[in-house]
C-alpha positions, 0 to 999 in steps of 0.5 A: 502014708502021705503021698510025696511028689518028687520035683527036680531042682538045681543048685544056685550059687549066688543070692540076691535080687540080681542073681534071682533075675539072672536065674529067671532069664535063664528060664528057671524059677529061683527058690530056697530050702530052709529050716530044720537047723540047716543052712538055707539052700538056693535052688532053681526049678523048671517053670513048667514042672513047678507050675503044674504042681502049684495048680494041683489041689493042696499045694501047701499041704503036700510033701515034696522031695526036691531032688538035687544031684541025686539027693532028695530033700523032704520039704513043704511049700511055704510061699510062692511069689507071682508076677502081678501081670503074667501070674507066673511064679517068680520065687518059691520057698520050701521048708525042710521037714525032719523025721517026726516033725509036726507041721502046720498046714491048711487042709481043704474041706470037702462037703459030701451028701448034699442030696441027703440034707433036708435043708438043701433039698428044700432049697436051702443054701450051703454057706461055706465059712471055711474052705480050709482048716488049719491043722497041726499034724505029723509030717508023715501023715498030712491029711489030704482033706477034711470031710463034712457029711451033710446028711440030716442037716436042716435049714438053720444048722451051723456046722462047727468043728466039734461036729466033724471028725478031724483026721487021726493024729491031727488037731486044729490050731484054733482051740479056744472056740468051736468055730463054724465051718458052714451053715445051711441057710434059708433060701433067699427070696427075691421080692419082685416089685409089681409093674405099672400094669399090675399096680393099676389092676390091683388099684381098680 
């Protein structure tokens, strides 16, 4: 079962930029809950609580119960607008999740067993092409991560999505090609130019 985080909110009565600014002046972050064939619900959240959740891993892939006046609304975060100067959240959008809903989420990729990769042990470099993979899955069973086991991979290996066990019940949104997750590349060797003294010694 996917972990669900409870976050408290209040109802906002008015829409529009002026109302949103008023909400921020009162010390709250304006937001909206929409989708599932219901009317949008304007809300206001506590900045400290919202900021804590935003900076936890997988914010856009985690389920939330937004609690308003004793009623919980199951949602996924879909967008956050930030202040370009302070980097504080200015507005957040949540998508309602109905029972049995399928959702599209970006799930982080986690690499394990680097010490068991012959290529990495010989000085190779892990080039990560995709830090996240977009999956379609049931809202009640959103995977927290995709595990890539690097055991046995040597220099020159390209790790494709077909080589990875995708969490049960989920599938990639890209289905027309076997896309690359990462590669194990040869180490980059810096060619050092000889100094003046070295060049003279070589010429003599």
